[in-house]
N, C-alpha and C positions, 0 to 999 in steps of 0.2 A: 427213561422214563418211558412206559409201553403207553399207548392211546388203544384202548379197548376197540375191539369189532363193533360194539353196538353201536359205541360213537361215530365211527367212521360210517356206519351205514347212514348216519343222518344227512351226509352229502350227498346222498342219492335222491332225486327229484321222483318220487313215486307216479309211476302213468307215463313217463317220459321215454322209454324202450320201443321204439318203432323201428319199422323198414323204412328205407330210403330208395332213392332210382339206382344207388350201385352198393347198397350193403343195409346196414343198419346203424342207430344211434342212440345214446341216452345222455341224459344231463346230471349234471352234479352242480350242486349248490352249496358255498360253503358258508356255515351256519355256526362252525366252532373255531374259528381265530386265520388271520392270515397265515399263509404257509406257503414254502417253495420247495418242489419236488426235484430232485436233480436226477429221478430216475423213474420211467415207468415199468413197470413189470408186464410183461405179456398177459393178455385178457384170457380168460378163460370161461368159455361158454359150454356149458353143459357138458362140460367135462373134456372139451376139446381145444388146446392152447391155440391161440390166434396169433400168427406172425407177427412182432411188434411193429414190424415195417407199413402194414397195413394198417395199423390203428394210428389214429392221430387226437390230439388235443388243442380244441380250438377255444380263444377267449380274446373278446375284444377285437374282434377280427383278424388275430393271428392264430395259423395253423401248424403245429408242426406234429411230426409221427412222433411214436413214441421212441424211437431209435435216436433221435435228434436233440431229445432232451438229455441235459448233463449240466453238469457244475459250472460250466460256461453258458449254457441257455437253459436255464431252468422253468421249469412249469411253474407256472405262480396261479394261485386260485386268491385273492382278496376275499376282504367279510362282504358275505351276502352278494357277491359276485357268483354269476353263473357259468359253466364251462360246458362243452359240449365234446364228448367221446366217442369218434364213429370209426366205424369198420367197413372197409372196402372190400369188395369182391364176395360179400356173405351174408344173404338175406336169412331170416329166421321165420320158421314156420308159426303159424297162429297158436295161442297158448302161453302157458308159461314157461319161462327159461332162466335158468340160474346162471348168474355172471359173477365171477373172481376178479376183483381188481386191486391191484397193490403199486405200491410207490416208494421209492426210498426219500426220508428228509433228513438233513444235518440234524444230529443230536437225537434223532428218533430212530434211525436206521428204518429196516423194514417194516412197513405198512401195509397190513392184507386188510379185505372186507370181502362179502362178498352180498349180492344182491337178488331178489328174486322178484319178476315183475311180468307182465303179461303183452304180448303181440296182438293186437286186433287184426282181424281178418281185412 
């Protein structure tokens, strides 16, 4: 069973892409159904791949780098919960940016989607 990208885009919280003191972040909110990813694929921002060890997944006070996510230590996103995806060491210029994200889910394989959002001044 393949999950269409247009459904996966619903995970993204529109307007959440923003710069932080050390990089940038955006939010995901699960409105599709509880799930576990045992792999987070490197983000691609405006066509450039971000090293997975500079990207983190945070939920309920627990933060893991993308490289730490595994079958033994999956990234979980329960229904109606919000997670923060953050990148250290890279900020974004004001304006629109395209971010591609992907993860690996048991029984579904690789799931990918992209989002476009604006960073304010």
